[in-house]
N, C-alpha and C positions, 0 to 999 in steps of 0.2 A: 353614580351607578346604583340602581336599586338592588338591595340584597334579595337573592332568590335561593330558596332552599333546594329546589329540584332543577335539573338542567332544562333549558328551553327545548320545546318540542321540534322547532324547525331546525333543519340542517341543510343549508342550501349548497354546501360544497362537497359533502361527503356522499359518494354514491352508495346505493344499497348494497348489501352483501351479495356476492355472486356464488351461490351454493354449488353450481355445476363446476365452476372453475376450481373449486377446492375438492369437491366430492370425487371427481374423476381421479386426480393424482392420489387422493387419500386412500382409495381402495387398494393401492399397491403397497401401502405402508403397514407394518405390524401395528397392532392395536396400541401398544404402549407408546410407540413413536408418534402415532396419530394424536393421541391424547396430549402428549407433551408439546407437540408442535402448536396445537391450539392454545395450550396454556401459555407458551412463550410469547405468542402474538396477541395475548389478551382477548382471545376468542374471535379475532377479526379474520374472516375467511379469505378476504383478499390477500392479507399478509400471509396467511397460512399457505395459500396457493403459491405465492412468490417464494416463500422459504422452502417449500417442498421441492421446487424446481432447482434450488441452489444446493441441496444436500448432496454430499458425496455418497457413493454406494454404501460405504460402511456406516455412515450416519443414518441413511435410509433403512438399513437393516438393523439398526439399534446397537451396532458394535462399537461405534464411537459416539462421544457426547455430541449433542446438538449445539450449535453456536448460541452464546448467551448475551453477547453485546447487542443491545437493541438496534444499533446502527448497521449491524451486519445481517439482521433478520429479514428485513424487507426494504432495501435501499430505494427501490423504485417507488414504493408507496410513500416512504418517508420524504422522498424528493418533492412530491406534490404538496405535502403538508408544510415543508420548509418554505416552498414558494408562497404559500398562503401567509405564513408568519412574516416573511420579508416584505410583503406588500403592506404591512401595518406601519403606522407612524412609529418613530423611534421611542417615544415615551411610553407608548402602549406595549411595545416589545420588551422594554426594560421591566415593566411591571409583571409581564407574563414570565420573563426569565426569573425574577425573584420568586414568583409563586411556584414555578417548576422546580427551582433549586430547593425550595422548602418541602417539596413532596417527593423528589426523585434524585437518587435512589433511596434516600432515607427520609421518612416523614418526620418533620420536626415541629410543625404547628406553630411557626413563629412569624408567619407572613405579616399579620396585622401589627405585631410589635415592631417589626422591622420597618414597615411603612411609617409608623408613628415616630420611631427613632430618627429616621432620615427625613421626616417631614415631606413625604412624597405625596403628590396629588394623584388620587385614584380615579379622577374623572376620565382620563384617557382609556380606562378599561371599557368604557361604554362603546368604544369603537370595536373592540373585540366581541362584545356581546351582540352588537348589530350585525357583525359578520358571522355570527353563529359559532365562534371559536371558543369562547369562554363565558362564564357567568359568575356573578357574585354569590357567595354563600356566607353563612353566619361566621365561618372560621377563616374566610379569605376568598380564594378563587377556585372555581371548579372548571375543569377543562372538558371540552366536548367528548374526548375519549383519550385513552392513554397515548396514542400516537401524536395527538396534538400537543400534549404535555412534553413528550420527548422532543418534538420538533422545536418547541419554544425554548428548550434548554440547548439543544445541539446547534441551533442556528446562531446563537450568540457567540461573540468573539471570546477567546479564552480569557482575556483580561477582564471582560465584563462578567464572566462566570465567577472568576476569583473574587471580584468585588462583591457580588451577590452573596457568596459564601461567607466573606468576612463580615458583612452586615448582619447576616443571620446568626453567626457565631457570637457577635457582640451583644445580642439581646437574649441569649439563652443563659440564664443565671442560676436557676433552681438546681439543687443537688441532683435530682432525678434526671435533669436535662444534660448533665455533664458529658455523657457519652456522645450525644448528638451534637453538642458544642464542639467536641473534639473532632467529630466527623467533618463539620464545616471548616474547622481550622486546617485539617489535613487536605480537604478538597481545594483550599485556597493556596496551598503551598506551590511555590514555583519549581522546586526540585527536591532532591534527597535532603533529609533532615533527621539526624539521629534523635534530636529532642522531640520532634513531632511523632516520630515512629514510636518512641517510648510512651508518649502520651496516648497514642491510638491503641497501643498494645494493652495498656492499663484499662482503657475504655472498653476494649473488647472483652477483657476478663470480667469487667463489671457487668456488661451486657449478658455474658454467659451465665453469671450467677443470678441474673434477673430473669432467666429462662427466656431470653430473646436471641436464639442462635442466628437468626437472619441478620440482625444488626451486628452481632459479634463477627459474623463472616465478612461483612462489608468493612468493618473497622480493621480487622486483622489483615485483609487483603490490601487495604490502603497503607497500613503500617509496613507491610512487606515492600510495597512500591516505593516508600519513602526511606526505607532502611539502607544502611551502608555496609552491613556485615552479611556476606552471602550465606553463612550457616544460619544466622538468625532469620534471614529472609526465607530460607527453606522451611525452617520451623514454623514461621508465621503462616506461610502458605498451607502447610499441613494442617494447622489449626483452623485456618479459614475454610479449607476443604471439608474438614470434619464438621464444622459449624454449618456449612451449606448443606451437607448431607442431613444433619439433624433437623434442619429447617424444612426439608423436603425438596431442596433444589439439587437434584442429582446431576444434572448436566453441568452446572457450575462446579459442583464438587469434583466431578471426574476431570473437568478441564484443569482445575487447580491442582489436583492430585498428580497430574501428569508431570508437574514441575517439582515433585518431591520424591523421596525414596522411603516414605514411612510404611513399614511393613503392616502396622495395625490398620491403617487406612486402606492399603491395598487389599488386605484380607477382607475387610468389611464390604468393600465395593465388589470384590469377586463373589462374596457370599450372596449378595443381594441383586447384583446386576450382571455378573459375568460367568466365568467358568467356576462353579462351586468347588470343583476338585482342587483348585489352586488356593482356595481360601484357607483351608486348614493349615497348610504349610506356611503361608504368610503370617497368619495369626500366631502360630506356635513360634515362628522365628522372631516375631515382635516381642513375645513374652520372654523368650530366651535372651534376646538382646537387652531387654529392660533389666532382667535379673543380673546379667553379667555386668552391665554398666553400674547398677546399684551396688554390686559386690565390690567392684573396683574402687568406687568413690565413697564407699561406706555410707550410702544413703538408702539402705534397704527399707526402713519403715515407710517413708513417703511413697516408695515404688510399689508396695504391696497391693494397693487397690488397683493400679493399672495392670499388674500381672494377673490378678484375679479376673479383671474385666476381659483381658485378652484370652485367658483360658476358657472363660464362659462363652465367648464368641466362637472360639475354636470348637467347643463342644457343639454349638449350634451348627457349625459347618459339618461336623460328623453326622449330626441328625439329618440335615438336609440331603447330604450325599448318600446316606445309608451306610457309610463306612464306619460303623460303630466301634470296630476293633481299634481304631486309631485313638480312641479315648484312653487306651493304656499308655500311649506316648505322652498325652497331656498329663496323666497322673504322675508319670515319672518326673516331668518338669515341675509339677506342683510341689512334689516332695523336695526337689532340689532347691526350689525357690523359698521353701519354708512357709508356703501358704496352704490353707485348707482348700480342698477341691471345691471349686465354686459351683453353684447351681446343681444341675443333674449329672455333672461329670462323674462323681464317685459312684452314683447309683447305676449309671449306664455301664461303667467299667465292670462293676460287680456282676451285673446281669449278663454281660458278654462272657464273663468267666464262668457262668453257671452258678454263681453264689446268690441264689434267689433271696434267701432270708436276709443276707447282708444288704442286697440291693433294696429290699423293702425298707429296711431301717434307714438307709441313707436317703431314699426317695421320700420317705415319710417326713424326715427332718426338713428336706427342701420344700415339700408341699406345705408344711406348717408355717412357712414364712410368707403368708399371703395376706397380711394385714394391710389396711388402707394406708396410702401415703408413702409406700416403700419405693425402693429403686425399681424402675420399670424392667430392667433386665432380670433382676432377681425374681420379680413377680411373674415374669414370663416363664422363667425356669420353674417356679412353683406350680404354674399351670401345667407345664409339660410333665412334671413329676406326678401331679395328681392324675393326669391322663394315663400314665403308665401304671398307676395304682388302681385304675378303674373307678376313681372317685370323680365323676363328671360334675357333680355339684360344686366341689371345691375347685375343679379345673375352670369352670365357668366364672366363678368368683375371682380367681386369681388373674385370669386373662382380661376380664373386664377392668379390674383394678390396675393391671399393667397398662392398658390403653388410657385409663384416666390419669395415671401418674405420668405417662408419656406426654399427654396433652398439657398437664400442669407444668412440666419441665420444658415445654416447647419442643419436644422430640417428635416431630411430625412423622418421621420415618418409622418409628417404633410402633405407632398406633395400628397400622394395618397388619404388621407382623403379629401383634398380640391377637388380632381378630382371626388370623389364619388358624391358630390353635384353638380359639374359641369354637370354630366350626366342628372340631372333633367332639367337643362336649355336647354339641347340638344334634349330631347325626341321629341318635336313637332315642331322643327324649320325647318324640311325638309332636315336635313343633317345626317340621321341615320348612314350611313356607316362611315363617318369621325368621328362621335361621338363614334361609336362602336370601332374604332381603338384606340382612346384615352382611352376609358374605359378598353380595353384589356391591354394597357401599364400600366395603373394604377393597374389593377388586378395583373399583374406580380410583380409590385413593392410592393403591399400589401402582397403578399405571401412571397416575399424575405425578407421583414422586419418583418415578424411574426405577421402581423395584420390580423389574420384570420377572425375576426369579420368584418373588413372593406372589406375584400375580399368577404365575404358573401353578403354584401351590393352591391358590384360591380357585383357579379354574378346575383343578382336580376335585376340590371339595364341592364345587357347584355341580360337577358331574355326578358325585354321590347323591346330592340332594335331588337331582333329576332322576336318578335311579330309584330313589325312595318314593318319589311321586309318580313313577311309571312313565316319564317322558323319555321314551327311547331315543328319538332323534336328537333331542337336546343333550342327553347323556353322552351319546356317541360323539357329537360335535365337540362338547367340552373336553371329553376324555382324549379324543384324538389330538386336539390342540395342545392339551397339557402334556401328553406323552411325547409328542413331536418336539416341543420346546425342551422338555426335561431331559430327554435322551441326548440332545445336542449340547446341554449345559451341565451334564453330570449330576442331575438332581434326582437321586433315587427315591426320595420321599414322595414328591408329586407323581412320579412315574408309577410307583407302586400303588398309590392311592387311586389313580385313574384306572389302573388295571383292576383293582378291587371293585370300583364302581361298575365297570363293564361286566364283571363276574356277577355282581349282585343283580344287575339288570337281567342277565341271563337266568339267574336263579328265580327271580320274580316272575319271569315269563315261562317258567317250566322247562328251560333249556339246560337241564342238569348236567349233561355231559360237557357242554360248552363251558358252563360255570366252573366245573371241576377242573377242566383243562387249563383255563386261565389261571386259577389259583394254584394249581400244581406247577405251572410255569413260573409263577411269581416266586415260589420257593427256590427255584434254580437261579434266579437273577442275582447278580452280584452288585456291589456298590455302583451307584450311578444309574442303575437300571431297576433295582429292586430295593426292598427294605425289610430288615428282619422284624421290626416292630409292626409294620403293616401286615406282614405275613402272619404274625401271631394274632393280631386283632381279627384277621379274616378267618381264623381257624374254624369257628363255629359255622360259618357259611360254607367253608370247604367240606367239613364233615357232612353237612346236610346235602350238598350237591353230590358228593362222592357216594354216599349211602343210596341216594335216590337214583344214581346212575349205575348202581350195582358194583361199586369198587370201594371196598372198605379197608384194604390192607394198609395203604399209606395214611388213610384217615385215622386209623387207630393210633399210629405212631405220633401224628400231629396232635391228636387229642391228649395223649399222655403228657406231652410237654406243656400244653395249654393248662391242663389240670394241675400240674405241679406249680406253675406260676400262680394260678388262681388260689390254690391253697396257701401259698406263701404270702400273697398280699391280702388275702381274706376279704376280697371285694364281693359283696352280695351278688352284683351283676355278673362278674366273671364266674363265680361259683354256680350261678343259675345257668349260665350258658354251657358250662362244663357238664352240668347234670343233663341238660338238653342233648348235648352230644352223646352222652352215655346212653340216653334213651334211644336215640337214633341208631346207635351201634348195637343195641340189645334187641333181639328178635322177639316177636309175639307179646304175650301178656306181661312178661317180665319188665317191659319198658314202662309200664303204667306208673309204677312207683317213682321211677326216675323223673318222669314228667311232673308228677305231683311235687317232688322235691324241688324241681326247677321253678315251678310256679310259686312255691312257698318262699324261695330265696328272692325271686323277682319282687315280692312284696316289700322287701327292705331296700330294693335298688331304685334306680332312676330311669332305666332304659325302657320306657313305656312301649316303644316300637318293637323291641325284641321280646318283651312280654307278650305282645299281641301275636308275634310270629310263633312263640312257644305254644300259645293257645291254639293257633291254627294247626300246627303240627300235631299237638295232643288230640285235638278234635278229629283230625284225619285218622290218627291211630285208633281212637275209640270207635270211629265208624267202621273201620275194618274188623275190629273185635266185636262189633255188633252191640256196643254199649250206647244205644241210640239216644237215650235221654240226656246223659252227660255230654255226649258228642254234640248234640244240638245246642246245649247251653254254651259250651266252649266255642263253637263256631260262630254263634250269634255274637258272643262277646268280642271275638276277634274281628268280625265284620264291622261292628260298631266302632271299635277302636281305629281300624284302618280308615274308615270313612271320616272320622273326626280328624285324623292325621293328614287327610288329603292324599291318600294312597289308593286310588281307585282300582289299580291292578291287583293289589293284595286283597282288597275287599271283594273283588270278583272271584278270587281264588277261594275265599271263604264261602261265597254264595254257591260256587260250583260244588263244593263239598256238601253243602246243605241240600242242593238238588239231588246229589247222589244218595243222600240219606233219605230222600223223599220228603224233606221238611220244606215249608215255604221259605223262600229267600226274599227279603225286603228289596224292592227295586233300587237300582243304583243311585238314583238322584231323588229320593223321596222328600228329604227335608233340607237339602243343601241349597246354596245360592250359586248363581253363575260364577261369582268371584272365587268361591272355594274350590272350583274345579280347575283353576288356572295356577300355574307357577307364579312366583313373584315377578319374574321378568315378563312372562306372558301378560300378566295383569297390567304392568307398567306400559307395555306396548299397546295393549287393548285400550287403555284409558286415553293415551295420546291419539290413537286412531279415531276413537269416538269423538274426540275434540276437534277432529278435522285435519290433523297433521298427515302429510304424505309420508310414504315409506322413507324417502330421502330425508325429510325433515326429522323423522323419528331417529333415523340412523345417525344424523348429525348430533342430535341431543344426547344420544346414548353412546356415541363413539363406536358404533358398530357399522357393518356394511349393510346396504339396502337389501342384499340377498338374505342376510341373517334375519332382518326384520320381516321380510316376506315369509321366511320359514316360520317365524314365531306367530305371525298372523294366521297362517294356514293351520298351525297347531291350535290357536284360539278358536277358529271356526269349527274345527273338528271336535274339540272338547265341548263346545257349547251347542253343537248341532245346528249351526246357522250357515248361511251362504253369502251374506252381504254385510257391509258396514252399517247399513240402515238397521238391520236386525241387531247388530252389536250395540249401537247407540241405545236402542230400546231396552235391551236386556240389562245393560249397565245402569241405565236410569232407574229401572225397576228394582235392581239390587240395592242401589243407593237410597 
């Protein structure tokens, strides 16, 4: 058989994908379920259509985990593949079985050594290549697709499978290969074996230390299957479920977790995939149980890291739900356990109690722990602390490092969570399009890893980016989706963020009364519906909307608390925004010095977008005071900044002020390119459309509905002033 690096192009037995058969049922699924279905079936749309038809109502709604056993995903499709394999000669099927066992479900890269050790003749593989089923590679055998590999393994008799695993285990000798050797030994077992279960448990621990949670999950699950002690089996399943979660396989994790009673795991799954309101109780119960067990058995020191971790995750639950007062309960347990309050727990508890200076000191200590190579959870908390302190530069550094550390530890699920909070650092820095692209990537990863609660948070962040760039339709679509999901799952943080995005959209469009009403309502929402921190962050926008709507009474009270926090944390940006609020609340010429103070403070800050808004408001005030020269300079500066940020609606507001001043306003699109007028998602859709992809094809690639793609394309045509795809191709070609 000739070695081939790439698969053969011909495929005489596999029919082409049937997009319509998948797209029609896919439209009825939530986006997260749709993405995970495609992932489970290796992107095969025929299998996706079959699996979708087999889902229960709860699975289709995302309430229950999807099936994970490959033989249960698309049995009809797999039946045809099995028939192909059975038609091959016995010696060809034996070699394909050995190759499949070497790759599925654990890749061990031992096929060639096994062939050599058993002195097998590889010439029968030529029959498989002729049939278009498999092909030779430098490392062994490549299958036509994943389903062919699965069929090659599942078609074999159990005894033949065990023999293949024994042979592969026999040739794995290197120290680094021992966990994979243990896997094959466990897969070859006839029944329960305490000795093999112990070996697999040790192998799982080793894989965990090597930052390979996917392998650890497989080994721990097999150890549980071979174990003889029910309590130990439950513990192993809990570890396997945690490893599966860390590797990004949420459906497998949730399936395994259903067979355990681990509070910690239940809490994490509720926080990221279910009813967030249940997460805090489960995580706190897990920390309390760990503390009590350690006290009774006098093993407190080894248990301290676990208690700290559970309290940190409980704090995250309070952050996501918006029930920040419950951090006081976590503080009580931390004291009882004898552990220091982890992450942002102490800082939030102090802030809730109104002890702003104490909160600042505690948050500053947490934010300072953002060095490279640290624990991903602590780095995430450092980023949240920096955001609360108004230090967006340090927040961006900490969250990026949290994502990098998560990747290096194999903690796939934590990567997108870190990027959720990175978005806050990017809102006002003047790079909304680059930030939107990063958030879209994180959104896709959140959906793929089953973190629908995190995806909801990212949807709300994307609604804010759409508001910043003036895309009203997209902002409302994102915000409505986020709020609908958030309110059903007790997620106060994304619900509040989406409300803020809609209010900012109103503010940018001059709907001041509507913006003020939205933000005033936000102040009244309780946990699960609103969020104290978002209400605080939105205060400068509320003050602006309320003043311009002619209602300043509540705005003055809101500003007083905002100013107290800004003075406590000493953030230049927060102090600048507080000075801007004071200027808005001060009538006539007395406001000028407050505006100047705000702009001086902005110089030491990082929120370029807010600086431009301050210049716009200052320029407008100067125009009304008839300070024409300075007004013109401020308004031109604001216009240029907004155009560079890709915020055409804000730039138009500056031009309107310039026209009212009688000064020439630069045309809206004097020096930009077509691509700068589009949001990141619009640009992605536009490029695919220009390459000839249909709406359905684009929808399939982006895991969106064709109706959403049609909306994006209409937005592209409107922004670019064109009417056809032909014009789109020309414009993008010229821009490139």
